[in-house]
Steps between C-alpha positions, in 0.01 A plus 500: 500500500614853422457627855772267633746649251435865572574735786364855482668816628278809530692827513352746745680797347681785668369775722204562268557875492283547190205348691559725800309573726333157462840345577574728795417226754491186285704329229378523141371138482286568811310796345123422500342462157144442371345557841600172667831373359868592524727545198701192597182288469517539121828313427435252783154421360642464149753251641235298686277494191803376301564225759820668620485497879854571617557874517740748657401867529804729523462835673696742714282803584211511749447125475305446826150527346607286203631233736176507696284480187687202356509320836123547544410414141701221342468174692577172328467141614741382771596216266561728202830656390311818407595832663497877461792647697601863536875560481593847623845645438727369774855562606726194486875454545530510118271798448446814706268700272150539359384354169658719231275385214285210379791268423677591822184416696494152345876459553474584869216249537661211313611323818129457583396417142763228446374299796218385269493266201392664173593523133367845422469829688202722410577863588199731538424859590287578804338812354322394182134427426436211259387136481748263335532122484869457583470129422474586129809719523701225672392246236599740219836548673555124523387425144726769349809381688552855626714588801315830562144597414354850519128573502433772243193699411442676167476879541434793267762755400372761748565259790817333371730782606419429865600132498791271434431386141605159371534376145431135420535275194239273338555240775442756778866492594617843619778649291544848649386735775480876548399688815236774446587578137454843347203526263732547200648151556170313520464403128799268545349325804176344374444128566263234371172522692150358451258648246285640783800686644599629155148635451542700822841630391674307778813390313765535772578240764538649848652306786247437778772441760398131526786253448571128502858385560644150498633427847865447402512817292347711777759368748775589253364850435451573870870431563587825319450762771553790260150458352218632718193522271326254265352749255800731474787248514425126520261488204691730257830329579376142453246486217775434246698268727206279601195395300223737610133452414238772463174371646232727356205587722202687358267535798445793735815614680593821677803599702382672819799724555340841553201651679340570161535141374384364837193726494413413139536126566256516791246727333522275192339224707173696498455469121210289371754257351821563697824403329614329820243229569450429870212265417691230309450170685817344361713807581393584852681768697564375851531712812446487873172335600306746720181420688328828413128576482329589177501861381198714593387778266231753594356772273797488260512515122773262383645518149812312390595442861715215632422447870683261730369316806387651826420856387232733638400746227243776544635729226271665249718376210803278440613501139799352315671425830655209686394479865720280718424277797323642807450841335249739652346786299260746664167640382471739203864445395608455138799285409610488137810380315659407831679204655413469869722228649280444803580430863688245708240491776154620606433765759235426761188716522622678812810623316300607196264704719785651702578854369853473637587195288554526124264280302667274245372529143330780308264727693172661397446734202848446358606518136798283403628481142826386333650379826662206676408461867751280679403271789330629815451860382270724702323740262281747692161639400451750213843426353567566131798325338517535122811395313583605145770634268452849645678391820877518539700215654543556872534302822375588847470307824157360409488488119704509181412601144662317209395546136175660614408205723448582867633230734372521857764331716444198720320589826487869401240719673329752271296753703138605442455747214843439346520589128765410244 
């Protein structure tokens, strides 16, 4: 079986500065997405659905909540070899520093990885949204006799300049690589893609940052301590030395590297036919099992709203928004084009009625648009928060504005009557 041959390594990324302030108190893979999941649930679920059940998650910043989530979520049989383990950067006699890049993170973790039997290592990113059957990629890797495989996605010219672009031959073997090419160079970098992709003008193969390495080759490459990154060094230096396969993927995929892309990915879930399908029985997204009550809605007009478990909603309207677990929205409030992450706990009635205690959630008569509300926010009554391109980037103690999107920080208290 494929799963006995493969060990997966999920890269948690660096400090996640482009997703700040969502990464102020948590690592990037632990950022809540779609109202009830965490980013790390995406690659882990893809692995489980592909019958790959031995996974390491590498991280080094704010890993406490990620550790807790994985410990509380992924339990396998006592008699199974399956596991999901978090490996945080650690000082050893051989190494005194942090992870310096993606390859360096794997190198520093190899003493844990090599304790297991495997033929192939599947290297994944912890901050992407997609549903892929890795089993098909491993089989393509085996059948081609490749030593390295790279998942690629066809992109149009307007997007190609932001990616590492690969060129492949008629057998999908990669012949060359260029990092973020200038537009003038693109005519030389087209590859053979499907007719559907050609019709959309997607003629360039972008690396998705998903790799398969043969075990022996990875051990050899990790012995060179001068290389610290897969995309910038390992891949460009080895595609001509070692047979490297381009595994073309044509489904939905987005790299959640910025507040804007994170916001768009979440709001995209509210579409009538969302590109990312949470309702596919064969491609389930797994997360922590919570014993929450059903959501209660009173006097609210709902339109293109995704609402998680355990919410109490008395708003006048919720439109094109994702409402996370345990959210509370007060009477006569309007929430539109917003991602509300929800809350970690409920307040009791005595606290809600106590004027000296801030009430978690959105108060009465509020208007919230183009915003991300992090966990456990306390939004007072008569608050107006309206993001848009007219706003300049700024950061304060309770909120930040990036690309016109207002991000209310975790556990921030926004007073009654506040306007932004």
